[in-house]
C-alpha positions as CSV (number, residue, x, y, z in Angstrom):
1,M,94.8,110.8,109.4
2,D,94.5,112.8,106.2
3,A,94.4,110.1,103.5
4,V,94.0,106.4,103.0
5,Y,95.7,104.7,100.1
6,Y,93.5,101.8,99.0
7,L,95.7,99.3,97.3
8,V,93.6,96.2,98.0
9,H,92.9,93.7,95.1
10,S,91.4,90.5,96.3
11,M,92.6,88.1,93.6
12,N,92.5,85.5,96.4
13,L,92.9,82.1,94.8
14,Q,91.1,80.5,97.8
15,S,88.0,82.6,97.2
16,S,85.3,81.5,94.8
17,D,84.0,85.1,94.4
18,F,86.8,87.7,94.3
19,E,84.4,90.3,92.9
20,K,82.3,90.0,96.1
21,D,85.4,90.2,98.2
22,D,86.5,93.4,96.4
23,R,83.1,94.9,96.8
24,T,83.0,94.0,100.5
25,A,86.4,95.4,101.2
26,A,85.7,98.7,99.3
27,N,82.4,99.2,101.2
28,N,84.2,98.4,104.5
29,L,86.7,101.1,103.7
30,V,84.0,103.7,102.9
31,K,82.3,103.1,106.2
32,A,85.6,103.1,108.2
33,A,86.8,106.3,106.5
34,E,83.6,108.0,107.4
35,E,83.7,106.9,111.0
36,E,87.4,107.9,111.4
37,K,86.8,111.3,109.6
38,I,89.5,110.5,106.9
39,K,89.9,113.5,104.6
40,R,90.5,111.6,101.3
41,I,90.6,108.1,99.9
42,I,93.2,107.5,97.1
43,F,92.7,104.4,94.9
44,L,95.0,103.0,92.2
45,G,92.7,101.3,89.7
46,G,93.0,99.9,86.2
47,L,92.6,101.2,82.7
48,G,89.9,100.5,80.2
49,D,86.5,102.0,79.5
50,D,83.4,100.5,80.9
51,G,82.2,99.9,77.4
52,D,85.3,97.9,76.5
53,H,85.3,94.1,76.8
54,L,87.1,94.0,80.2
55,S,88.3,91.0,82.1
56,T,86.4,90.2,85.3
57,H,89.4,91.6,87.2
58,L,89.3,94.9,85.5
59,Q,85.5,95.0,85.8
60,S,86.0,94.5,89.6
61,R,88.6,97.4,89.7
62,H,86.1,99.7,88.0
63,E,83.3,98.7,90.4
64,V,85.7,99.5,93.3
65,A,86.4,102.9,91.7
66,R,82.6,103.6,91.8
67,I,82.2,102.4,95.4
68,L,85.0,104.3,97.0
69,P,83.7,107.8,96.2
70,S,80.1,106.8,97.0
71,G,80.4,107.8,100.6
72,K,81.0,111.1,102.4
73,V,84.8,111.0,102.0
74,P,86.1,112.4,98.7
75,A,88.1,109.8,96.7
76,T,90.7,110.3,94.1
77,V,90.9,107.5,91.5
78,L,94.2,107.0,89.7
79,R,94.2,104.6,86.7
80,A,97.3,102.9,85.6
81,A,98.2,100.0,83.3
82,M,101.0,98.7,85.5
83,I,103.3,99.6,88.3
84,I,107.0,99.3,87.7
85,G,109.4,99.1,90.7
86,A,111.5,96.9,92.8
87,G,110.3,93.3,93.1
C-alpha cells in the first residue's frame, strides 16, 4: 500500500475524553504504518493557528497533525475549513 488517508475524528459522544481517543488512534496509525511499510500518511485536518483561541476539537486536530508525521512514515497534512459534497 502506498498511502493511508487518515480521516478519523473521534467526536464520540459516548467517550469522556475524545482528545485522548484522537491521540491514541493517531499513535496507533503511526505504528501500523511503520510496521506495514506504508509510503505516506495523508491527513485532512482543520484550520486555525496554534496561537489562536481554538475549540478543543480544533486543538485535537492540530495535535493529530503533529503526531502523524512524528514516526518514520512521511505525512502530508491538508488543512481545510469544511468539506462540501453529497450528504
